[in-house]
C-alpha positions as CSV (number, residue, x, y, z in Angstrom):
1,M,104.0,10.0,9.2
2,N,101.1,12.5,9.5
3,K,99.4,12.4,12.9
4,K,96.9,14.6,14.7
5,D,98.0,15.9,18.1
6,L,96.0,18.0,20.5
7,I,98.5,20.1,22.5
8,S,97.0,23.6,22.4
9,I,93.4,24.4,22.0
10,T,94.5,26.5,19.0
11,D,95.6,23.2,17.3
12,Y,91.8,22.9,16.5
13,T,89.8,25.2,14.3
14,K,86.3,26.4,15.0
15,D,85.0,23.6,12.7
16,D,87.0,21.1,14.8
17,Y,85.3,22.4,18.0
18,L,81.9,22.0,16.4
19,R,82.8,18.5,15.2
20,I,83.8,17.5,18.8
21,M,80.5,18.9,20.1
22,D,78.6,16.7,17.6
23,L,80.6,13.6,18.5
24,A,80.3,14.2,22.2
25,A,76.5,14.4,21.8
26,E,76.6,11.1,19.9
27,F,78.7,9.4,22.6
28,E,76.5,10.7,25.3
29,K,73.6,8.9,23.6
30,N,75.7,5.7,23.1
31,P,78.9,5.8,25.2
32,N,79.8,2.1,24.7
33,Q,81.3,1.6,21.2
34,D,84.2,-0.8,20.3
35,L,86.1,1.8,18.2
36,L,89.3,1.2,20.1
37,K,89.2,-2.6,20.0
38,G,92.7,-3.9,19.5
39,K,94.3,-0.6,20.3
40,V,96.4,0.5,23.3
41,V,96.4,4.0,24.8
42,A,99.3,5.1,27.1
43,S,98.1,7.2,30.0
44,L,101.1,9.2,31.3
45,F,100.4,11.3,34.3
46,F,103.5,12.9,35.7
47,E,101.3,15.2,37.9
48,P,98.4,14.2,40.2
49,S,95.0,14.0,38.6
50,T,91.6,12.5,39.5
51,R,88.9,13.6,37.0
52,T,91.1,14.0,33.9
53,R,92.9,10.7,34.4
54,L,89.8,8.7,35.4
55,S,87.6,10.2,32.7
56,F,90.1,9.5,30.0
57,E,90.5,5.9,31.2
58,T,86.7,5.5,31.4
59,A,86.5,6.9,27.8
60,I,89.1,4.4,26.6
61,S,87.4,1.5,28.4
62,R,84.0,2.5,27.0
63,L,85.6,2.6,23.5
64,G,87.0,-1.0,24.0
65,G,90.6,0.0,24.3
66,R,93.4,-1.2,26.6
67,I,95.3,1.2,28.9
68,I,98.9,1.2,29.9
69,G,100.6,4.0,31.8
70,I,102.0,5.9,34.7
71,A,99.9,7.3,37.5
72,D,102.8,7.8,39.9
73,P,106.1,9.0,38.4
74,G,107.8,7.6,41.5
75,S,107.0,4.1,40.4
76,S,108.5,4.6,36.9
77,S,111.9,5.0,35.4
78,V,111.5,8.7,35.7
79,S,112.5,8.3,39.3
80,K,115.8,6.8,38.1
81,G,116.5,9.8,36.0
82,E,115.1,8.8,32.6
83,T,114.5,11.8,30.4
84,L,111.1,12.7,29.0
85,H,112.6,12.2,25.5
86,D,113.5,8.5,26.2
87,T,110.2,7.8,28.0
88,I,108.1,9.1,25.1
89,R,110.3,7.3,22.5
90,M,109.9,4.0,24.4
91,V,106.1,4.4,25.0
92,S,105.6,5.2,21.3
93,N,106.7,1.6,20.6
94,Y,103.9,0.2,22.9
95,A,100.8,2.2,22.2
96,D,98.7,3.8,19.5
97,L,98.0,7.1,21.4
98,I,99.6,9.0,24.3
99,V,97.5,11.0,26.8
100,M,99.9,13.0,28.9
101,R,99.8,15.4,31.9
102,H,103.1,17.1,33.0
103,P,103.9,19.9,35.4
104,L,106.2,21.7,33.0
105,E,104.9,24.1,30.4
106,G,105.8,23.0,26.9
107,A,106.3,19.3,27.9
108,A,103.3,18.1,25.9
109,R,104.5,20.0,22.7
110,Y,108.0,18.5,23.2
111,A,106.5,15.0,23.6
112,A,104.5,15.4,20.4
113,E,107.7,16.3,18.5
114,V,109.4,13.2,19.8
115,A,106.5,10.7,19.6
116,S,105.7,8.7,16.5
117,I,102.1,8.4,17.6
118,P,99.5,11.1,18.4
119,V,99.7,12.9,21.7
120,I,96.8,14.5,23.6
121,N,97.8,17.1,26.2
122,A,96.0,16.5,29.5
123,G,97.5,19.6,31.0
124,D,101.0,21.1,31.0
125,G,101.8,23.3,34.0
126,A,100.0,26.7,33.9
127,N,99.9,26.6,30.1
128,Q,97.1,24.7,28.4
129,H,94.4,22.1,29.2
130,P,92.6,21.7,25.8
131,T,90.5,18.6,26.6
132,Q,89.1,20.4,29.7
133,T,88.2,23.3,27.4
134,L,86.3,21.1,25.0
135,L,84.3,19.5,27.8
136,D,83.6,23.0,29.2
137,M,82.4,24.1,25.7
138,Y,80.1,21.1,25.6
139,S,78.8,22.0,29.0
140,I,78.1,25.6,27.9
141,L,76.4,24.3,24.7
142,K,74.2,21.9,26.7
143,T,73.2,24.5,29.2
144,Q,72.9,27.6,27.0
145,G,71.9,26.1,23.7
146,R,74.6,28.1,21.9
147,L,78.3,28.9,21.9
148,D,78.1,32.5,20.9
149,N,76.6,35.6,22.6
150,I,77.8,34.3,26.1
151,N,78.7,36.5,29.0
152,I,81.4,34.5,30.7
153,F,82.5,35.4,34.3
154,M,86.0,33.9,35.0
155,V,86.7,34.0,38.7
156,G,89.8,33.4,40.9
157,D,93.2,32.3,39.6
158,L,93.4,33.8,36.1
159,K,97.2,34.0,36.2
160,Y,98.1,30.3,36.6
161,G,94.7,28.8,35.6
162,R,95.4,26.8,32.4
163,T,91.7,26.0,32.1
164,V,90.6,29.7,31.8
165,H,93.5,30.4,29.3
166,S,92.4,27.6,27.0
167,L,88.7,28.4,27.3
168,L,89.2,32.1,26.5
169,M,91.1,31.1,23.3
170,A,88.4,28.7,22.1
171,M,85.3,30.8,23.0
172,S,86.9,33.9,21.3
173,E,86.3,32.1,18.0
174,F,82.5,32.6,18.4
175,E,80.5,35.8,18.0
176,N,79.4,38.4,20.5
177,Q,81.2,37.1,23.5
178,I,81.7,39.2,26.7
179,F,84.4,38.2,29.2
180,N,84.4,39.5,32.8
181,F,87.6,38.7,34.7
182,I,87.4,38.7,38.5
183,A,90.7,38.3,40.2
184,P,92.9,39.8,42.9
185,E,95.9,41.9,41.8
186,E,98.2,38.9,42.3
187,L,96.2,36.6,39.9
188,L,95.1,38.8,37.0
189,M,94.6,37.4,33.5
190,P,98.0,37.5,31.7
191,E,98.4,40.4,29.3
192,E,98.9,38.1,26.2
193,Y,95.3,36.9,26.5
194,K,93.9,40.4,26.8
195,I,95.8,41.4,23.8
196,H,94.3,38.5,21.9
197,L,90.8,39.7,22.8
198,R,91.6,43.3,21.9
199,D,92.9,42.2,18.5
200,K,89.7,40.3,17.8
201,G,87.5,43.2,19.0
202,I,86.0,41.2,21.9
203,K,84.8,43.1,25.0
204,Y,86.4,42.2,28.3
205,Y,86.2,43.8,31.7
206,E,88.3,43.4,34.9
207,H,86.9,43.5,38.4
208,R,88.1,42.8,41.9
209,E,84.6,41.9,43.1
210,F,81.6,40.4,41.3
211,T,78.7,40.4,43.9
212,D,77.1,43.5,42.3
213,I,77.4,42.4,38.7
214,I,76.8,38.7,38.9
215,N,73.2,39.1,37.6
216,A,74.7,39.8,34.1
217,A,76.4,36.4,33.9
218,D,75.4,33.4,31.6
219,I,78.3,31.3,32.8
220,I,80.2,31.7,36.1
221,Y,83.5,29.8,35.8
222,M,85.0,29.4,39.2
223,T,88.6,28.4,39.7
224,R,90.7,27.1,42.6
225,V,93.7,29.2,43.7
226,Q,96.4,26.7,43.0
227,K,98.7,26.3,45.9
228,E,101.1,24.2,43.8
229,R,101.8,27.2,41.5
230,F,103.0,29.4,44.3
231,S,106.7,29.5,45.3
232,D,105.9,31.7,48.3
233,P,103.3,30.2,50.8
234,I,102.7,33.6,52.3
235,E,101.4,34.9,48.9
236,Y,99.1,31.8,48.6
237,E,97.7,32.4,52.1
238,K,96.9,36.0,51.1
239,V,94.6,35.0,48.2
240,K,93.4,31.5,48.8
241,N,89.9,32.4,50.0
242,V,89.5,35.7,48.2
243,Y,86.3,34.6,46.5
244,I,83.7,32.3,47.9
245,L,80.5,31.7,45.9
246,R,77.4,31.0,48.0
247,E,73.9,29.9,47.1
248,K,72.3,33.2,48.2
249,M,74.4,35.1,45.6
250,L,72.7,33.1,42.8
251,R,69.1,33.8,43.8
252,N,68.6,36.9,41.5
253,T,70.8,35.7,38.7
254,K,69.5,34.8,35.2
255,P,67.5,31.6,35.0
256,N,69.9,30.2,32.4
257,V,73.1,30.9,34.4
258,R,75.2,27.9,35.3
259,V,78.2,27.6,37.6
260,L,81.1,25.7,36.2
261,H,84.4,24.6,37.9
262,P,87.2,22.4,36.5
263,L,87.5,20.8,40.0
264,P,88.8,20.0,42.5
265,R,87.3,22.8,44.5
266,V,88.6,23.9,47.9
267,N,86.6,26.8,49.4
268,E,85.7,28.9,46.4
269,I,82.3,27.3,46.0
270,H,80.4,26.8,49.3
271,P,78.7,23.4,49.6
272,D,75.3,25.2,49.8
273,V,75.6,25.9,46.1
274,D,75.4,22.2,45.4
275,K,71.6,22.2,45.9
276,S,71.1,25.0,43.5
277,E,69.7,24.1,40.0
278,K,72.3,26.6,38.7
279,A,75.2,24.4,39.9
280,Y,76.6,22.3,37.0
281,Y,80.1,21.3,38.0
282,F,79.4,17.6,38.7
283,E,77.5,17.2,35.4
284,Q,80.4,19.1,33.8
285,A,82.8,16.4,35.0
286,L,80.5,13.7,33.6
287,N,80.6,15.5,30.2
288,G,84.3,14.9,30.3
289,V,83.8,11.2,29.5
290,F,81.8,11.9,26.4
291,T,84.0,14.7,25.2
292,R,87.2,12.7,25.7
293,E,85.6,9.8,23.8
294,A,85.0,12.3,21.0
295,I,88.6,13.7,21.1
296,I,90.1,10.2,20.9
297,A,87.8,9.2,18.0
298,H,88.7,12.4,16.2
299,T,92.4,12.1,16.9
300,L,92.6,8.5,15.6
301,N,90.1,9.1,12.7
302,L,87.8,6.5,14.1
303,K,84.6,8.4,13.1
């Protein structure tokens, strides 16, 4: 049986990205469409989530589908020792599509190999978060009017941040990008992603601070230093507040610059930024509903 999975952002081509952008814009104009009527979607979240889970479930509801799932692994047979293999095989009998978040890298790919129905990766450890990337791209397109010729500042946890890894891979398919990586020594962008950019001839720069260069940015993509990725709490304490974006830092930036964040934030964006017209992270979260409607429709060939 041929099925379309979305596990890594590289499972999609540039044409797929553009198709999702078009569909997301269509769903933003008309979010309530009964394309999933009579279908069941399994929402399997083995790791805590607010925005991703709720926006997926909102998208499913607006498309007229039914939702079954796991929001707390402790209330499922996983707590009894059931393997991921058996859980996925079982759920494949009940649903038409699986949306899954899991703390282990590679878990989503394994689930796709086991499942007889399509699987959408809603985040696997520090690896990939492709649906977040697509809503980020839609947010960039809406605010900049284009997906090429973007100067993207990625700030914070670039080592464990699956959102920046996926976004880098997708945006590198478009022309004339410039990436600025701002991270402490402990949280640098992994070498494999820098090699990818070098192979494609894309410019990137690494910095420890960004106050003096922020005026060059089109997109400032802030990330949370993820406590759950650190095995040593002392190491986390050293870097948890290394960057804090404040409203006064945005006053002389480009008129088109927008601040994005996959959320939740902790201290890396001061609340005074919320009142700035350059803050876009809450609208970005709303865009997740339209983009995930588009991904579901694309995955199940509903459009």
